[in-house]
Backbone as ProteinMPNN parsed JSONL, in Angstrom:
{"seq_chain_A": "MQCCVLRAACCVLRAACCVLRAACCVLR", "coords_chain_A": {"N_chain_A": [[-10.122, -4.464, 2.083], [-9.83, -1.193, 0.57], [-7.057, -1.531, 0.062], [-5.257, -1.574, -2.001], [-5.683, 0.887, -3.262], [-5.046, 2.589, -1.181], [-2.446, 1.918, -0.952], [-1.175, 3.057, -3.16], [-1.463, 5.81, -2.616], [-0.145, 5.934, -0.173], [2.309, 5.128, -0.948], [3.288, 7.319, -2.257], [3.671, 8.968, -0.147], [5.366, 7.521, 1.663], [8.005, 5.347, 0.901], [8.678, 3.023, 2.224], [6.331, 2.382, 3.496], [4.903, 1.846, 1.309], [5.75, -0.671, 0.558], [4.72, -2.184, 2.621], [1.995, -1.761, 2.274], [1.745, -2.884, -0.174], [2.037, -5.565, 0.357], [-0.242, -5.878, 1.813], [-2.105, -5.439, -0.116], [-1.79, -7.713, -1.672], [-2.522, -9.689, 0.111], [-5.168, -9.069, 0.546]], "CA_chain_A": [[-10.674, -3.142, 1.773], [-9.173, -0.536, -0.552], [-5.625, -1.533, 0.355], [-4.543, -1.24, -3.236], [-5.792, 2.334, -3.46], [-4.281, 3.204, -0.099], [-1.039, 1.628, -1.22], [-0.693, 4.066, -4.104], [-1.368, 7.089, -1.901], [0.876, 5.773, 0.854], [3.58, 4.988, -1.662], [3.739, 8.672, -2.55], [4.105, 9.527, 1.125], [6.545, 6.804, 2.162], [8.349, 4.171, 0.108], [8.652, 1.869, 3.12], [4.92, 2.063, 3.686], [4.461, 1.301, 0.02], [6.032, -2.106, 0.596], [3.765, -2.772, 3.557], [0.679, -1.712, 1.645], [1.801, -3.813, -1.295], [1.777, -6.874, 0.944], [-1.653, -5.846, 2.191], [-2.853, -5.547, -1.376], [-1.711, -9.111, -2.095], [-3.29, -10.472, 1.074], [-6.588, -8.785, 0.341]], "C_chain_A": [[-9.955, -2.529, 0.572], [-7.671, -0.419, -0.301], [-4.819, -1.11, -0.865], [-4.524, 0.26, -3.463], [-4.958, 3.062, -2.425], [-2.793, 3.017, -0.333], [-0.445, 2.686, -2.141], [-0.481, 5.406, -3.413], [-0.243, 7.041, -0.876], [2.255, 5.698, 0.213], [4.166, 6.359, -1.965], [4.296, 9.304, -1.282], [5.379, 8.861, 1.624], [6.783, 5.529, 1.372], [8.263, 2.907, 0.959], [7.215, 1.406, 3.334], [4.359, 1.428, 2.423], [4.647, -0.205, -0.008], [5.023, -2.816, 1.489], [2.377, -2.824, 2.949], [0.618, -2.678, 0.476], [1.475, -5.217, -0.809], [0.303, -6.977, 1.312], [-2.521, -6.048, 0.953], [-2.898, -6.995, -1.846], [-2.575, -9.989, -1.191], [-4.782, -10.279, 0.876], [-6.98, -9.162, -1.066]], "O_chain_A": [[-9.523, -3.243, -0.333], [-7.091, 0.658, -0.435], [-3.83, -0.384, -0.76], [-3.494, 0.837, -3.811], [-4.254, 4.023, -2.736], [-1.982, 3.863, 0.045], [0.671, 3.155, -1.914], [0.547, 6.056, -3.598], [0.518, 7.997, -0.732], [3.243, 6.159, 0.785], [5.383, 6.546, -1.937], [5.26, 10.069, -1.324], [6.35, 9.535, 1.967], [5.87, 4.723, 1.193], [7.832, 1.856, 0.486], [6.923, 0.21, 3.351], [3.462, 0.587, 2.471], [3.804, -0.933, -0.533], [4.535, -3.898, 1.165], [1.665, -3.818, 3.092], [-0.441, -3.227, 0.172], [0.744, -5.963, -1.46], [-0.32, -8.026, 1.145], [-3.536, -6.743, 0.991], [-3.918, -7.454, -2.358], [-3.261, -10.901, -1.653], [-5.564, -11.218, 1.022], [-8.14, -9.001, -1.447]]}, "name": "protein", "num_of_chains": 1, "seq": "MQCCVLRAACCVLRAACCVLRAACCVLR"}
């Protein structure tokens, strides 16, 4: 899905989540 987009927004909220979303972005 839009993991990449969510990653950017989540990154602003939490750096740790940014790492998790980054992995999601790569997987997707």
